[in-house]
N, C-alpha and C positions, 0 to 999 in steps of 0.2 A: 984885329979880331978881339972879341971880348973874352976875358978869362973868367974862370970860376971863382976867383977871389974878389971880384968886384961886388959891391953891396947891392946893385940893381939885380944881379943874377940871384942872389940869396933872397932878395925880396920877392922876386917872381916865383922862385921855388917855394917859398913860404906861402904865398898867395895861392898857388896851384895846389899845394898840399892841404891848405885850409879849405879850398873849394872842393877838393876830392873828399875830404873827411865830412864836410857839410852835406855833399850829395849822397854819400853813403848813409849818413845818419838820416837824412830826409827820406831816402828810398826805403830804408829799414822801417822807419816810423809809419810811413804810408802803407807798407806791406803788412805790418803788424795790425794796423787799424782795419785794413781790409779783411784780414784773416779773422780778427775778433768779430767784425760785423757779420761775416759769413757764419761763424759759429753761433752768434746770437740769432741770426735768421733761421738757421737749422734747428736750434733749440726751440724757437717759437713755433716753427712748422711742426716739429715732432709733438710738442704739447698740444697743438690744435688737432693733429691726427689722433693722438691718444684720447683726447676728449671726445672726438667724434666717434671713435671706436667704442669708448665706454657708453656713450649715448645709444649707439646702434646695438651694442650687446645688451644693454638694459632693456631696450625695446624687444629684442628677440627673446630675452629671458621672460619678460612679461607675457609675450605671446605663447611661449612654451608652457608657462605656468597655467595660462588660461586653457590651453589644449589639454594639459594633464588634469586640470580640474573638471573639464567637460568629460574626458574619458573616464575619470573616477566616478562621476555622477552616472554615466551610462552603465558602467560596470556594476555599480551599486544597485541600479534599477534592474538590470538583468539578473543579478544575484537574488534580489527580492522576488522576481518572477519565478526563478528556478526553485527557490525555497517554497513558494506557494504551490507550485506544481508538485513538488515532492510531498508536501503536506497533503494535498488532495490525493496523490497516489497512495500514500499510507492509509488514508481514510478508505479508499476503494479496496485496498488489500484487506483491511480489517473487515469491511463489509463482505468481501468475497469469502474470507475465512468463515465468517458467521453464516453466510448462505450455504457454503459447502457442508458445514456441520449440520445445518438444518436439513439439507438434502440427505446426508448420510443417516440421520436419525429416522427419516421417513423410509429410506430404502432398506436400511439394515436395523430394524428395531431390535432392541435387546431383550 
């Protein structure tokens, strides 16, 4: 039977220990590289999504601005029409006041 004191046993123990440490080191390195690659991929994907979101948001903002500009123009046009109608109404009221005064002078002479 082979005893623990023989050099071949210690050589095999050293070889197995070196192989174990080498495998653990190799596995750890591969795992870290895979994790780093996943993070890099995730980072690139998120940047692309944010860029697309910015582009989409910019387009929506431009459309909203165009709609607001159009509604502002419509509102301004309607306000101009209302002001014109109020001006003509004031003119008619002044003429009505003048006509009522003329009628009252004829009906009730002083």
